[in-house]
N, CA, C and O atoms as a Tinker XYZ file with bonds, in Angstrom:
   364  protein
     1  N     25.586000   55.436000  -13.766000    73     2
     2  CA    25.104000   54.137000  -14.151000    64     1     3
     3  C     26.196000   53.098000  -13.866000    63     2     4     5
     4  O     27.366000   53.304000  -14.189000    81     3
     5  N     25.796000   51.997000  -13.264000    73     3     6
     6  CA    26.757000   50.961000  -12.897000    64     5     7
     7  C     27.043000   50.072000  -14.097000    63     6     8     9
     8  O     26.160000   49.762000  -14.896000    81     7
     9  N     28.269000   49.683000  -14.193000    73     7    10
    10  CA    28.660000   48.770000  -15.268000    64     9    11
    11  C     29.145000   47.468000  -14.644000    63    10    12    13
    12  O     29.586000   47.431000  -13.495000    81    11
    13  N     29.054000   46.441000  -15.406000    73    11    14
    14  CA    29.489000   45.127000  -14.941000    64    13    15
    15  C     30.753000   44.759000  -15.692000    63    14    16    17
    16  O     30.782000   44.766000  -16.922000    81    15
    17  N     31.786000   44.442000  -14.950000    73    15    18
    18  CA    33.028000   44.046000  -15.589000    64    17    19
    19  C     32.936000   42.587000  -16.018000    63    18    20    21
    20  O     32.088000   41.832000  -15.543000    81    19
    21  N     33.817000   42.217000  -16.917000    73    19    22
    22  CA    33.813000   40.827000  -17.382000    64    21    23
    23  C     34.195000   39.883000  -16.249000    63    22    24    25
    24  O     33.790000   38.721000  -16.237000    81    23
    25  N     34.980000   40.392000  -15.290000    73    23    26
    26  CA    35.346000   39.565000  -14.140000    64    25    27
    27  C     34.115000   39.208000  -13.322000    63    26    28    29
    28  O     33.966000   38.061000  -12.901000    81    27
    29  N     33.218000   40.187000  -13.087000    73    27    30
    30  CA    32.002000   39.923000  -12.314000    64    29    31
    31  C     31.101000   38.917000  -13.020000    63    30    32    33
    32  O     30.533000   38.031000  -12.381000    81    31
    33  N     30.973000   39.051000  -14.325000    73    31    34
    34  CA    30.144000   38.134000  -15.095000    64    33    35
    35  C     30.739000   36.733000  -15.045000    63    34    36    37
    36  O     30.017000   35.755000  -14.849000    81    35
    37  N     32.050000   36.636000  -15.222000    73    35    38
    38  CA    32.713000   35.338000  -15.197000    64    37    39
    39  C     32.592000   34.696000  -13.812000    63    38    40    41
    40  O     32.362000   33.492000  -13.701000    81    39
    41  N     32.746000   35.495000  -12.767000    73    39    42
    42  CA    32.648000   34.976000  -11.410000    64    41    43
    43  C     31.232000   34.485000  -11.122000    63    42    44    45
    44  O     31.055000   33.426000  -10.519000    81    43
    45  N     30.237000   35.237000  -11.542000    73    43    46
    46  CA    28.851000   34.836000  -11.345000    64    45    47
    47  C     28.571000   33.525000  -12.084000    63    46    48    49
    48  O     27.870000   32.655000  -11.567000    81    47
    49  N     29.116000   33.388000  -13.282000    73    47    50
    50  CA    28.939000   32.168000  -14.063000    64    49    51
    51  C     29.566000   30.980000  -13.340000    63    50    52    53
    52  O     28.984000   29.895000  -13.322000    81    51
    53  N     30.735000   31.164000  -12.748000    73    51    54
    54  CA    31.391000   30.078000  -12.029000    64    53    55
    55  C     30.591000   29.673000  -10.797000    63    54    56    57
    56  O     30.495000   28.485000  -10.489000    81    55
    57  N     30.017000   30.641000  -10.091000    73    55    58
    58  CA    29.205000   30.319000   -8.918000    64    57    59
    59  C     27.963000   29.533000   -9.318000    63    58    60    61
    60  O     27.600000   28.563000   -8.652000    81    59
    61  N     27.307000   29.947000  -10.404000    73    59    62
    62  CA    26.135000   29.220000  -10.884000    64    61    63
    63  C     26.517000   27.803000  -11.280000    63    62    64    65
    64  O     25.783000   26.854000  -11.001000    81    63
    65  N     27.656000   27.663000  -11.925000    73    63    66
    66  CA    28.123000   26.357000  -12.369000    64    65    67
    67  C     28.429000   25.459000  -11.170000    63    66    68    69
    68  O     28.102000   24.272000  -11.181000    81    67
    69  N     29.053000   26.024000  -10.140000    73    67    70
    70  CA    29.394000   25.253000   -8.950000    64    69    71
    71  C     28.128000   24.762000   -8.255000    63    70    72    73
    72  O     28.082000   23.619000   -7.798000    81    71
    73  N     27.102000   25.605000   -8.168000    73    71    74
    74  CA    25.856000   25.195000   -7.532000    64    73    75
    75  C     25.190000   24.071000   -8.301000    63    74    76    77
    76  O     24.653000   23.145000   -7.694000    81    75
    77  N     25.214000   24.133000   -9.630000    73    75    78
    78  CA    24.583000   23.078000  -10.412000    64    77    79
    79  C     25.363000   21.777000  -10.291000    63    78    80    81
    80  O     24.766000   20.701000  -10.322000    81    79
    81  N     26.680000   21.851000  -10.155000    73    79    82
    82  CA    27.481000   20.645000   -9.973000    64    81    83
    83  C     27.148000   19.999000   -8.635000    63    82    84    85
    84  O     27.053000   18.775000   -8.544000    81    83
    85  N     26.971000   20.806000   -7.601000    73    83    86
    86  CA    26.629000   20.272000   -6.283000    64    85    87
    87  C     25.299000   19.543000   -6.330000    63    86    88    89
    88  O     25.167000   18.474000   -5.735000    81    87
    89  N     24.316000   20.090000   -7.018000    73    87    90
    90  CA    23.017000   19.436000   -7.101000    64    89    91
    91  C     23.096000   18.146000   -7.899000    63    90    92    93
    92  O     22.363000   17.200000   -7.610000    81    91
    93  N     23.948000   18.089000   -8.873000    73    91    94
    94  CA    24.066000   16.889000   -9.692000    64    93    95
    95  C     24.786000   15.758000   -8.967000    63    94    96    97
    96  O     24.684000   14.606000   -9.386000    81    95
    97  N     25.505000   16.053000   -7.899000    73    95    98
    98  CA    26.256000   15.012000   -7.230000    64    97    99
    99  C     25.413000   14.215000   -6.241000    63    98   100   101
   100  O     25.929000   13.298000   -5.603000    81    99
   101  N     24.142000   14.539000   -6.098000    73    99   102
   102  CA    23.287000   13.753000   -5.223000    64   101   103
   103  C     23.006000   12.403000   -5.868000    63   102   104   105
   104  O     22.599000   12.321000   -7.026000    81   103
   105  N     23.229000   11.356000   -5.101000    73   103   106
   106  CA    23.012000   10.004000   -5.610000    64   105   107
   107  C     21.580000    9.561000   -5.329000    63   106   108   109
   108  O     20.804000   10.281000   -4.701000    81   107
   109  N     21.252000    8.393000   -5.794000    73   107   110
   110  CA    19.930000    7.832000   -5.550000    64   109   111
   111  C     19.719000    7.639000   -4.044000    63   110   112   113
   112  O     18.630000    7.887000   -3.527000    81   111
   113  N     20.758000    7.199000   -3.356000    73   111   114
   114  CA    20.667000    7.012000   -1.906000    64   113   115
   115  C     20.404000    8.352000   -1.220000    63   114   116   117
   116  O     19.621000    8.420000   -0.272000    81   115
   117  N     21.056000    9.421000   -1.696000    73   115   118
   118  CA    20.824000   10.753000   -1.134000    64   117   119
   119  C     19.364000   11.169000   -1.292000    63   118   120   121
   120  O     18.762000   11.698000   -0.357000    81   119
   121  N     18.803000   10.935000   -2.455000    73   119   122
   122  CA    17.412000   11.314000   -2.704000    64   121   123
   123  C     16.450000   10.479000   -1.864000    63   122   124   125
   124  O     15.454000   11.002000   -1.364000    81   123
   125  N     16.737000    9.193000   -1.706000    73   123   126
   126  CA    15.885000    8.341000   -0.864000    64   125   127
   127  C     15.941000    8.813000    0.582000    63   126   128   129
   128  O     14.914000    8.899000    1.254000    81   127
   129  N     17.152000    9.121000    1.061000    73   127   130
   130  CA    17.295000    9.620000    2.427000    64   129   131
   131  C     16.551000   10.933000    2.605000    63   130   132   133
   132  O     15.888000   11.142000    3.621000    81   131
   133  N     16.656000   11.806000    1.634000    73   131   134
   134  CA    15.949000   13.082000    1.712000    64   133   135
   135  C     14.432000   12.871000    1.747000    63   134   136   137
   136  O     13.730000   13.530000    2.514000    81   135
   137  N     13.934000   11.961000    0.926000    73   135   138
   138  CA    12.495000   11.680000    0.914000    64   137   139
   139  C     12.035000   11.113000    2.256000    63   138   140   141
   140  O     10.965000   11.474000    2.747000    81   139
   141  N     12.830000   10.234000    2.846000    73   139   142
   142  CA    12.458000    9.659000    4.139000    64   141   143
   143  C     12.507000   10.700000    5.250000    63   142   144   145
   144  O     11.690000   10.660000    6.170000    81   143
   145  N     13.448000   11.627000    5.175000    73   143   146
   146  CA    13.502000   12.708000    6.168000    64   145   147
   147  C     12.269000   13.598000    6.035000    63   146   148   149
   148  O     11.715000   14.048000    7.038000    81   147
   149  N     11.846000   13.849000    4.820000    73   147   150
   150  CA    10.627000   14.646000    4.606000    64   149   151
   151  C      9.411000   13.909000    5.152000    63   150   152   153
   152  O      8.559000   14.519000    5.798000    81   151
   153  N      9.320000   12.606000    4.900000    73   151   154
   154  CA     8.215000   11.812000    5.442000    64   153   155
   155  C      8.211000   11.892000    6.965000    63   154   156   157
   156  O      7.158000   12.063000    7.580000    81   155
   157  N      9.388000   11.768000    7.569000    73   155   158
   158  CA     9.479000   11.866000    9.020000    64   157   159
   159  C      9.072000   13.235000    9.537000    63   158   160   161
   160  O      8.395000   13.342000   10.560000    81   159
   161  N      9.482000   14.279000    8.833000    73   159   162
   162  CA     9.106000   15.633000    9.238000    64   161   163
   163  C      7.614000   15.866000    9.138000    63   162   164   165
   164  O      7.017000   16.481000   10.022000    81   163
   165  N      7.009000   15.380000    8.070000    73   163   166
   166  CA     5.556000   15.517000    7.916000    64   165   167
   167  C      4.843000   14.719000    9.007000    63   166   168   169
   168  O      3.855000   15.181000    9.577000    81   167
   169  N      5.348000   13.525000    9.293000    73   167   170
   170  CA     4.732000   12.710000   10.338000    64   169   171
   171  C      4.801000   13.416000   11.692000    63   170   172   173
   172  O      3.816000   13.438000   12.429000    81   171
   173  N      5.958000   13.993000   12.024000    73   171   174
   174  CA     6.076000   14.720000   13.294000    64   173   175
   175  C      5.193000   15.963000   13.303000    63   174   176   177
   176  O      4.648000   16.326000   14.345000    81   175
   177  N      5.050000   16.605000   12.177000    73   175   178
   178  CA     4.147000   17.751000   12.091000    64   177   179
   179  C      2.708000   17.352000   12.356000    63   178   180   181
   180  O      1.979000   18.053000   13.058000    81   179
   181  N      2.302000   16.221000   11.791000    73   179   182
   182  CA     0.942000   15.723000   12.029000    64   181   183
   183  C      0.735000   15.322000   13.488000    63   182   184   185
   184  O     -0.336000   15.544000   14.054000    81   183
   185  N      1.756000   14.737000   14.087000    73   183   186
   186  CA     1.664000   14.370000   15.501000    64   185   187
   187  C      1.515000   15.632000   16.351000    63   186   188   189
   188  O      0.679000   15.682000   17.253000    81   187
   189  N      2.315000   16.633000   16.064000    73   187   190
   190  CA     2.277000   17.856000   16.848000    64   189   191
   191  C      0.995000   18.650000   16.676000    63   190   192   193
   192  O      0.461000   19.193000   17.642000    81   191
   193  N      0.501000   18.717000   15.449000    73   191   194
   194  CA    -0.690000   19.526000   15.187000    64   193   195
   195  C     -2.000000   18.809000   15.513000    63   194   196   197
   196  O     -2.907000   19.396000   16.103000    81   195
   197  N     -2.091000   17.542000   15.125000    73   195   198
   198  CA    -3.376000   16.849000   15.198000    64   197   199
   199  C     -3.348000   15.575000   16.032000    63   198   200   201
   200  O     -4.363000   14.887000   16.141000    81   199
   201  N     -2.204000   15.254000   16.620000    73   199   202
   202  CA    -2.033000   14.029000   17.388000    64   201   203
   203  C     -2.364000   12.798000   16.534000    63   202   204   205
   204  O     -2.991000   11.848000   17.003000    81   203
   205  N     -1.925000   12.840000   15.271000    73   203   206
   206  CA    -2.150000   11.739000   14.337000    64   205   207
   207  C     -0.790000   11.216000   13.889000    63   206   208   209
   208  O      0.009000   11.954000   13.312000    81   207
   209  N     -0.535000    9.947000   14.158000    73   207   210
   210  CA     0.706000    9.306000   13.721000    64   209   211
   211  C      0.398000    8.564000   12.422000    63   210   212   213
   212  O     -0.205000    7.490000   12.431000    81   211
   213  N      0.818000    9.151000   11.314000    73   211   214
   214  CA     0.484000    8.591000   10.005000    64   213   215
   215  C      1.124000    7.222000    9.791000    63   214   216   217
   216  O      0.500000    6.333000    9.212000    81   215
   217  N      2.343000    7.046000   10.245000    73   215   218
   218  CA     3.012000    5.750000   10.090000    64   217   219
   219  C      2.249000    4.675000   10.855000    63   218   220   221
   220  O      2.016000    3.584000   10.335000    81   219
   221  N      1.861000    4.983000   12.088000    73   219   222
   222  CA     1.100000    4.015000   12.884000    64   221   223
   223  C     -0.270000    3.757000   12.270000    63   222   224   225
   224  O     -0.773000    2.634000   12.324000    81   223
   225  N     -0.877000    4.785000   11.687000    73   223   226
   226  CA    -2.182000    4.602000   11.058000    64   225   227
   227  C     -2.084000    3.705000    9.827000    63   226   228   229
   228  O     -2.992000    2.919000    9.555000    81   227
   229  N     -0.984000    3.820000    9.083000    73   227   230
   230  CA    -0.825000    3.015000    7.868000    64   229   231
   231  C     -0.361000    1.595000    8.154000    63   230   232   233
   232  O     -0.846000    0.643000    7.542000    81   231
   233  N      0.585000    1.452000    9.091000    73   231   234
   234  CA     1.229000    0.146000    9.288000    64   233   235
   235  C      0.934000   -0.498000   10.636000    63   234   236   237
   236  O      1.385000   -1.616000   10.885000    81   235
   237  N      0.197000    0.165000   11.505000    73   235   238
   238  CA    -0.111000   -0.382000   12.814000    64   237   239
   239  C      0.818000    0.200000   13.869000    63   238   240   241
   240  O      1.929000    0.644000   13.578000    81   239
   241  N      0.327000    0.183000   15.105000    73   239   242
   242  CA     1.100000    0.746000   16.212000    64   241   243
   243  C      2.211000   -0.214000   16.603000    63   242   244   245
   244  O      1.948000   -1.320000   17.075000    81   243
   245  N      3.429000    0.203000   16.409000    73   243   246
   246  CA     4.647000   -0.529000   16.761000    64   245   247
   247  C      4.692000   -1.951000   16.210000    63   246   248   249
   248  O      5.181000   -2.866000   16.872000    81   247
   249  N      4.182000   -2.127000   15.005000    73   247   250
   250  CA     4.363000   -3.396000   14.308000    64   249   251
   251  C      5.791000   -3.407000   13.766000    63   250   252   253
   252  O      6.433000   -2.359000   13.695000    81   251
   253  N      6.286000   -4.571000   13.387000    73   251   254
   254  CA     7.650000   -4.606000   12.835000    64   253   255
   255  C      7.820000   -3.685000   11.617000    63   254   256   257
   256  O      8.884000   -3.096000   11.431000    81   255
   257  N      6.791000   -3.564000   10.804000    73   255   258
   258  CA     6.889000   -2.702000    9.627000    64   257   259
   259  C      6.954000   -1.220000   10.022000    63   258   260   261
   260  O      7.753000   -0.465000    9.468000    81   259
   261  N      6.128000   -0.811000   10.965000    73   259   262
   262  CA     6.175000    0.591000   11.387000    64   261   263
   263  C      7.485000    0.904000   12.099000    63   262   264   265
   264  O      8.035000    1.994000   11.941000    81   263
   265  N      7.983000   -0.045000   12.877000    73   263   266
   266  CA     9.285000    0.165000   13.525000    64   265   267
   267  C     10.392000    0.288000   12.485000    63   266   268   269
   268  O     11.312000    1.089000   12.646000    81   267
   269  N     10.304000   -0.507000   11.418000    73   267   270
   270  CA    11.295000   -0.418000   10.345000    64   269   271
   271  C     11.251000    0.962000    9.687000    63   270   272   273
   272  O     12.293000    1.533000    9.367000    81   271
   273  N     10.047000    1.496000    9.486000    73   271   274
   274  CA     9.916000    2.831000    8.902000    64   273   275
   275  C     10.562000    3.864000    9.823000    63   274   276   277
   276  O     11.302000    4.734000    9.363000    81   275
   277  N     10.280000    3.766000   11.132000    73   275   278
   278  CA    10.874000    4.710000   12.081000    64   277   279
   279  C     12.401000    4.622000   12.073000    63   278   280   281
   280  O     13.083000    5.646000   12.108000    81   279
   281  N     12.931000    3.409000   12.027000    73   279   282
   282  CA    14.386000    3.222000   12.001000    64   281   283
   283  C     14.972000    3.797000   10.716000    63   282   284   285
   284  O     16.001000    4.471000   10.754000    81   283
   285  N     14.328000    3.540000    9.579000    73   283   286
   286  CA    14.819000    4.069000    8.305000    64   285   287
   287  C     14.797000    5.599000    8.277000    63   286   288   289
   288  O     15.714000    6.227000    7.749000    81   287
   289  N     13.755000    6.189000    8.842000    73   287   290
   290  CA    13.684000    7.653000    8.899000    64   289   291
   291  C     14.812000    8.193000    9.776000    63   290   292   293
   292  O     15.446000    9.187000    9.422000    81   291
   293  N     15.066000    7.555000   10.904000    73   291   294
   294  CA    16.151000    7.988000   11.778000    64   293   295
   295  C     17.513000    7.852000   11.122000    63   294   296   297
   296  O     18.337000    8.762000   11.203000    81   295
   297  N     17.752000    6.726000   10.476000    73   295   298
   298  CA    19.021000    6.529000    9.765000    64   297   299
   299  C     19.170000    7.525000    8.615000    63   298   300   301
   300  O     20.266000    8.013000    8.339000    81   299
   301  N     18.064000    7.816000    7.958000    73   299   302
   302  CA    18.093000    8.794000    6.868000    64   301   303
   303  C     18.450000   10.175000    7.384000    63   302   304   305
   304  O     19.170000   10.923000    6.722000    81   303
   305  N     17.949000   10.513000    8.563000    73   303   306
   306  CA    18.288000   11.807000    9.151000    64   305   307
   307  C     19.786000   11.886000    9.444000    63   306   308   309
   308  O     20.418000   12.905000    9.163000    81   307
   309  N     20.354000   10.828000   10.001000    73   307   310
   310  CA    21.796000   10.812000   10.260000    64   309   311
   311  C     22.584000   10.889000    8.955000    63   310   312   313
   312  O     23.574000   11.616000    8.866000    81   311
   313  N     22.150000   10.148000    7.956000    73   311   314
   314  CA    22.818000   10.163000    6.659000    64   313   315
   315  C     22.745000   11.552000    6.018000    63   314   316   317
   316  O     23.708000   12.013000    5.406000    81   315
   317  N     21.596000   12.211000    6.165000    73   315   318
   318  CA    21.418000   13.540000    5.592000    64   317   319
   319  C     22.311000   14.559000    6.297000    63   318   320   321
   320  O     22.824000   15.477000    5.656000    81   319
   321  N     22.501000   14.409000    7.595000    73   319   322
   322  CA    23.437000   15.291000    8.318000    64   321   323
   323  C     24.838000   15.145000    7.741000    63   322   324   325
   324  O     25.524000   16.139000    7.503000    81   323
   325  N     25.261000   13.910000    7.518000    73   323   326
   326  CA    26.595000   13.668000    6.954000    64   325   327
   327  C     26.691000   14.247000    5.547000    63   326   328   329
   328  O     27.686000   14.887000    5.206000    81   327
   329  N     25.662000   14.028000    4.728000    73   327   330
   330  CA    25.666000   14.549000    3.359000    64   329   331
   331  C     25.692000   16.075000    3.347000    63   330   332   333
   332  O     26.420000   16.678000    2.559000    81   331
   333  N     24.903000   16.696000    4.213000    73   331   334
   334  CA    24.888000   18.153000    4.282000    64   333   335
   335  C     26.247000   18.693000    4.716000    63   334   336   337
   336  O     26.694000   19.723000    4.211000    81   335
   337  N     26.894000   18.016000    5.631000    73   335   338
   338  CA    28.230000   18.434000    6.071000    64   337   339
   339  C     29.226000   18.339000    4.934000    63   338   340   341
   340  O     30.048000   19.236000    4.747000    81   339
   341  N     29.158000   17.266000    4.178000    73   339   342
   342  CA    30.047000   17.114000    3.018000    64   341   343
   343  C     29.800000   18.191000    1.976000    63   342   344   345
   344  O     30.743000   18.748000    1.413000    81   343
   345  N     28.521000   18.485000    1.720000    73   343   346
   346  CA    28.187000   19.500000    0.714000    64   345   347
   347  C     28.634000   20.884000    1.163000    63   346   348   349
   348  O     29.100000   21.676000    0.344000    81   347
   349  N     28.501000   21.182000    2.436000    73   347   350
   350  CA    28.902000   22.505000    2.908000    64   349   351
   351  C     30.421000   22.653000    2.917000    63   350   352   353
   352  O     30.932000   23.763000    2.766000    81   351
   353  N     31.146000   21.556000    3.091000    73   351   354
   354  CA    32.610000   21.657000    3.088000    64   353   355
   355  C     33.163000   21.797000    1.675000    63   354   356   357
   356  O     34.307000   22.220000    1.508000    81   355
   357  N     32.376000   21.452000    0.652000    73   355   358
   358  CA    32.819000   21.619000   -0.739000    64   357   359
   359  C     32.848000   23.084000   -1.131000    63   358   360   361
   360  O     33.597000   23.471000   -2.028000    81   359
   361  N     32.042000   23.903000   -0.470000    73   359   362
   362  CA    32.011000   25.316000   -0.786000    64   361   363
   363  C     33.124000   25.959000   -0.068000    63   362   364
   364  O     33.311000   27.171000   -0.177000    81   363
């Protein structure tokens, strides 16, 4: 029968604690960027599967508002890459 040493329990507790600290360090800007990246991913999925551009359907084809959404999604993707790199370097 396997036994667990106090060192293993303590180490597991520290790993769980570190993961929860990482999740808590996301700012409001991080969450907004993540939401916009998800919107962009869903939009590209709809384009690929059904040839439906949801942003264009909601805001018009290449109107200033739809272009702003596309730009924000792109900037959010770049921001998320930077955030993911920072989070991975903390580990």
